[in-house]
C-alpha positions as CSV (number, residue, x, y, z in Angstrom):
1,M,101.2,58.9,118.1
2,T,101.8,60.1,114.6
3,T,104.3,57.8,112.6
4,H,106.9,59.7,110.7
5,A,108.5,58.7,107.5
6,Q,112.2,57.8,107.6
7,P,113.9,61.1,107.4
8,P,116.4,61.8,104.6
9,S,119.9,63.1,105.2
10,P,119.8,66.7,106.4
11,T,121.9,67.7,103.6
12,D,119.6,66.3,100.9
13,E,118.3,68.8,98.5
14,L,114.6,69.7,98.7
15,A,112.4,67.6,96.4
16,P,110.5,69.3,93.5
17,G,107.0,70.7,94.1
18,D,103.8,69.8,92.5
19,T,102.1,71.9,89.8
20,L,99.4,74.1,91.0
21,D,95.9,73.7,89.9
22,A,93.6,76.7,88.9
23,E,91.9,76.7,92.2
24,A,95.2,77.0,94.0
25,R,96.5,79.7,91.8
26,L,93.4,81.8,92.2
27,G,93.7,81.3,95.9
28,L,97.1,82.7,96.0
29,Y,96.0,85.7,94.0
30,S,93.1,86.2,96.3
31,T,95.2,86.0,99.5
32,M,97.6,88.7,98.0
33,V,94.8,91.1,97.1
34,L,93.3,90.7,100.5
35,C,96.6,91.5,102.1
36,R,97.2,94.5,99.9
37,T,93.7,95.9,100.3
38,Y,94.1,95.6,104.1
39,E,97.5,97.5,104.1
40,E,96.0,100.2,101.9
41,A,93.1,100.6,104.3
42,I,95.5,100.8,107.3
43,L,97.7,103.3,105.4
44,R,94.7,105.5,104.6
45,E,93.4,105.4,108.3
46,Y,97.0,106.0,109.8
47,H,97.3,109.2,107.8
48,A,93.7,110.4,107.9
49,D,93.1,113.9,109.2
50,K,92.4,113.6,112.9
51,G,90.1,116.6,112.6
52,P,89.3,119.1,115.3
53,G,89.5,117.6,118.8
54,F,90.9,114.4,117.5
55,D,87.5,113.0,116.7
56,I,87.0,109.2,117.4
57,G,87.7,107.0,114.4
58,K,89.7,109.6,112.4
59,G,93.4,108.8,112.1
60,L,93.6,107.1,115.6
61,V,96.0,104.4,115.0
62,P,98.5,104.8,117.7
63,G,102.3,104.2,117.5
64,E,104.5,103.5,114.6
65,M,103.3,101.6,111.5
66,H,105.2,99.1,109.4
67,L,103.3,98.0,106.3
68,S,104.2,95.0,104.0
69,A,103.0,96.0,100.6
70,G,105.1,94.0,98.1
71,Q,105.8,91.2,100.5
72,E,102.5,89.5,99.8
73,P,104.0,86.5,97.9
74,V,105.8,85.4,101.0
75,A,102.7,85.1,103.1
76,A,100.4,83.7,100.5
77,G,103.0,81.2,99.3
78,V,104.0,79.9,102.7
79,C,100.7,80.0,104.6
80,A,98.9,78.1,101.8
81,H,100.5,75.0,103.2
82,L,99.5,75.6,106.8
83,T,96.5,75.2,109.0
84,T,95.6,77.3,112.1
85,D,96.9,74.3,114.2
86,D,100.4,75.3,112.9
87,A,102.3,78.0,114.5
88,V,103.6,81.3,112.9
89,T,105.9,83.8,114.5
90,A,106.4,87.0,112.5
91,T,108.3,90.3,112.5
92,H,107.3,93.9,113.2
93,R,105.8,93.9,109.7
94,P,103.3,91.2,110.4
95,H,99.9,92.0,108.8
96,H,100.3,90.0,105.5
97,L,101.4,86.9,107.4
98,A,98.6,87.2,110.0
99,I,95.9,87.6,107.3
100,A,97.3,84.7,105.2
101,H,97.4,82.5,108.3
102,G,93.7,83.1,108.9
103,M,93.6,85.6,111.8
104,D,90.3,87.3,112.5
105,L,90.3,90.7,110.8
106,H,88.0,92.2,113.2
107,R,90.0,91.6,116.4
108,M,93.3,92.2,114.6
109,T,92.2,95.6,113.3
110,A,90.7,96.6,116.7
111,E,94.2,95.8,118.2
112,I,95.8,98.0,115.7
113,F,93.4,100.7,116.5
114,G,94.1,100.2,120.3
115,R,90.6,99.1,121.1
116,E,89.2,97.0,123.9
117,T,87.9,94.4,121.5
118,G,91.3,93.8,120.1
119,L,93.4,90.7,120.4
120,G,95.4,92.2,123.3
121,R,92.6,94.5,124.5
122,G,94.4,97.3,122.7
123,R,97.6,97.0,124.7
124,G,99.8,95.4,122.1
125,G,99.3,97.4,118.9
126,H,100.3,96.2,115.4
127,M,103.8,95.0,116.2
128,H,102.6,92.7,119.0
129,L,99.7,90.8,117.6
130,F,99.1,87.6,119.6
131,D,96.4,85.1,118.6
132,P,96.0,81.6,120.4
133,A,93.2,80.7,118.1
134,T,95.6,80.8,115.2
135,H,98.9,80.2,117.0
136,F,100.3,83.4,115.7
137,S,102.7,85.9,117.3
138,C,104.9,88.7,116.3
139,S,107.3,91.2,118.0
140,G,109.1,94.4,117.3
141,I,112.4,92.8,118.6
142,I,114.6,91.8,115.8
143,A,114.7,88.0,115.3
144,E,112.6,87.6,118.4
145,G,110.2,85.1,116.8
146,Y,112.9,82.4,116.0
147,P,113.3,81.1,119.6
148,P,109.6,80.8,120.5
149,A,109.0,79.1,117.1
150,L,111.5,76.5,118.4
151,G,109.5,76.0,121.7
152,Q,106.3,75.4,119.8
153,A,107.9,73.0,117.3
154,F,109.4,71.2,120.2
155,A,106.0,70.8,121.9
156,F,104.6,69.4,118.7
157,Q,107.3,67.0,118.4
158,R,107.0,65.7,121.9
159,K,103.2,65.3,121.3
160,G,103.8,63.2,118.3
161,T,101.9,65.4,116.0
162,D,102.6,66.5,112.4
163,R,102.1,70.2,113.4
164,I,105.0,72.5,112.4
165,A,106.1,76.0,113.3
166,V,107.1,78.6,110.8
167,A,109.5,81.5,111.8
168,V,109.7,84.6,109.8
169,T,112.2,87.4,110.0
170,G,114.0,89.9,107.9
171,E,117.4,89.8,106.2
172,G,118.6,92.4,108.6
173,A,117.8,90.1,111.5
174,A,119.8,87.2,110.0
175,N,122.9,88.6,111.5
176,Q,121.5,88.4,115.1
177,G,122.6,85.7,117.5
178,A,119.1,84.5,118.0
179,F,119.0,83.6,114.3
180,H,122.1,81.4,114.4
181,E,121.3,79.8,117.9
182,S,117.8,79.0,116.6
183,L,119.1,77.2,113.5
184,N,121.6,75.4,115.4
185,L,119.3,73.9,118.0
186,A,116.5,73.2,115.4
187,A,119.0,71.2,113.5
188,R,120.4,69.4,116.5
189,W,116.9,68.4,117.8
190,S,115.5,67.9,114.2
191,L,112.6,70.2,115.0
192,P,109.7,70.6,112.8
193,V,110.2,74.2,111.9
194,V,110.5,76.2,108.6
195,F,112.7,79.3,108.9
196,V,111.7,82.0,106.4
197,V,113.9,85.1,105.7
198,E,112.1,88.1,104.0
199,D,114.9,89.9,102.0
200,N,113.5,93.3,101.1
201,D,117.0,94.6,100.4
202,W,117.0,97.4,103.0
203,A,116.5,96.0,106.4
204,I,115.8,99.4,108.0
205,S,118.1,101.4,105.6
206,V,121.2,99.6,105.0
207,P,121.8,97.5,101.9
208,R,122.8,93.8,102.3
209,D,126.4,94.1,100.9
210,V,127.2,96.8,103.6
211,A,125.8,94.6,106.5
212,T,126.1,90.9,105.5
213,A,129.3,89.0,104.5
214,I,127.5,86.6,101.9
215,P,125.1,87.3,99.1
216,S,122.4,84.8,100.5
217,N,121.3,83.9,104.0
218,A,120.0,80.6,102.6
219,D,123.7,79.6,102.2
220,R,123.9,79.8,106.0
221,A,121.7,76.7,106.3
222,A,124.7,74.5,105.2
223,A,126.5,75.4,108.3
224,Y,123.8,73.7,110.3
225,G,123.5,70.7,108.0
226,I,119.9,71.7,106.8
227,P,118.6,72.5,103.4
228,G,118.5,76.1,102.3
229,E,116.8,77.6,99.4
230,R,116.7,81.2,97.9
231,V,113.7,82.6,96.0
232,E,115.0,85.3,93.7
233,D,112.0,86.7,91.8
234,N,109.3,87.5,94.5
235,D,107.0,85.1,92.6
236,V,104.2,83.6,94.5
237,E,104.3,80.4,92.8
238,T,108.0,79.8,93.3
239,V,107.6,80.6,97.0
240,Y,104.7,78.2,97.2
241,A,106.8,75.5,95.7
242,A,109.7,76.1,98.0
243,A,107.5,76.2,101.1
244,Q,105.7,73.1,100.0
245,R,109.2,71.2,100.0
246,A,110.2,72.6,103.4
247,V,106.7,72.1,105.1
248,A,106.6,68.4,103.8
249,R,110.1,67.8,105.2
250,A,109.0,69.4,108.6
251,R,105.8,67.4,108.9
252,S,107.6,64.1,107.9
253,G,109.9,64.4,110.8
254,A,113.0,65.2,108.7
255,G,113.7,68.4,110.5
256,P,114.0,72.2,109.7
257,S,114.6,74.1,106.5
258,L,115.5,77.6,105.6
259,I,113.9,79.7,102.8
260,E,115.0,83.1,101.8
261,V,112.7,85.1,99.5
262,H,114.1,88.2,97.6
263,T,110.9,90.1,98.1
264,L,110.1,93.9,97.7
265,R,109.2,96.6,100.3
266,M,107.3,99.0,98.3
267,W,106.7,101.6,100.9
268,G,109.0,102.9,103.8
269,H,110.4,101.1,106.7
270,F,107.8,102.8,108.7
271,E,105.1,105.3,107.9
272,G,106.9,108.7,107.7
273,D,110.3,107.2,106.4
274,A,111.4,109.6,103.7
275,Q,113.5,106.8,102.1
276,G,116.3,109.0,101.0
277,Y,118.6,106.1,101.1
278,R,116.7,104.2,98.2
279,P,118.0,105.3,94.8
280,E,115.6,102.9,93.0
281,L,112.2,104.4,94.3
282,A,111.0,105.5,91.0
283,E,111.3,101.9,89.7
284,V,109.6,100.2,92.7
285,P,106.0,100.2,91.3
286,E,106.9,98.2,88.1
287,H,107.9,95.4,90.4
288,D,104.7,95.1,92.3
289,P,104.1,91.4,92.5
290,I,100.3,91.6,92.5
291,P,99.7,93.1,89.0
292,R,102.5,90.9,87.6
293,Y,100.7,87.7,88.9
294,E,97.4,89.0,87.7
295,R,98.8,89.3,84.2
296,R,100.2,85.8,84.4
297,L,96.7,84.4,85.5
298,R,95.0,86.4,82.7
299,D,97.2,85.1,80.1
300,A,96.5,81.6,81.4
301,G,92.8,82.2,81.1
302,L,92.0,82.1,84.7
303,L,91.1,85.7,85.3
304,D,89.3,88.3,83.4
305,D,87.9,91.8,84.2
306,D,84.8,90.4,86.1
307,A,86.8,87.9,88.1
308,V,89.3,90.5,89.1
309,E,86.5,92.9,90.3
310,R,84.7,90.2,92.3
311,I,87.9,89.3,94.1
312,R,88.8,93.1,94.8
313,A,85.3,93.8,96.0
314,A,85.2,90.7,98.2
315,A,88.5,91.9,99.8
316,S,87.4,95.5,100.2
317,E,84.1,94.4,101.9
318,R,86.0,92.3,104.4
319,V,88.5,95.0,105.1
320,E,86.1,97.9,105.4
321,D,83.9,95.8,107.7
322,A,86.9,95.2,109.9
323,V,87.9,98.9,110.0
324,A,84.3,99.9,110.9
325,Y,84.2,97.4,113.6
326,A,87.5,98.7,115.0
327,K,86.4,102.3,114.8
328,N,83.1,101.5,116.6
329,S,84.9,99.5,119.3
330,P,85.5,101.2,122.6
331,L,88.9,102.5,123.7
332,P,90.2,101.0,126.9
333,D,89.2,102.7,130.2
334,A,92.2,104.5,131.3
335,A,91.6,103.2,134.8
336,S,92.5,99.8,133.6
337,A,95.9,100.7,132.2
338,T,97.7,98.3,134.4
339,S,95.2,95.5,133.7
340,H,96.2,92.5,131.5
341,V,99.9,93.7,131.5
342,F,101.5,92.0,134.4
343,A,101.6,88.2,134.7
């Protein structure tokens, strides 16, 4: 059985994080580039001309699509501290987290395309990715990922391991009962879980100050006697440091923490969202976190044009290979529509 360090008081402040070395910083950048490259490819395929007769492989991504461009710092910064033995539950906007947590791109993409070779044999689609190999799951139901994360964390705790669960939701879901019930139970049982809130300002289409009584959901942690921290600038290194503190606390047996990241949703709530409720749309591209971080690494002498091109090319090769795999995979037989659905 793993021996845990003596836990600090649940109201202790999170300890400072360590300085990142060059390899870690380049790793964060590469993860963000891979996530964005993937989302751009899915965006392209989702809106591709289906052509006469709806030819196979042309625009055949079924259902709604929720993309995470702009939120890459959350996935890269948090998942950098995890292994695939740790569990992650995500939202209906899950691709960046799944990629950063190491999900197989081929099977993930095949699932998004509704193909038999997908994670759920094409039955779940992009909002219901489930992967036992990386202990990853997500759901289209608001705040649904928080309670399952508690179950995983409870199992890890009972087995005496230092494995943890990370539960991610959006700021709109922080007003749901499942959010508060999960924080309460995790604190009461001192479970090894890190709660993460992605605050992209708009939930679906309502600004925070209209829907939420307080400026920061991180402040809600105090009501349950656990640390809460808000990251304001969508900076991947700041997210990394906050996650480092929270993950270390969970692994040591000291219990849960809550991190809220003020991030950015660059595109619509879903593909086809006209976003008429967003007065700041013209200013969104200048806040893109990837070029901002790239400039920072260039200024530090860690990136140049050749390095950037290599990283982008490697990401593109991986993504396009996964898309080709999905397009070339078979659709499920209609006769098997009820297979793999009922327990």
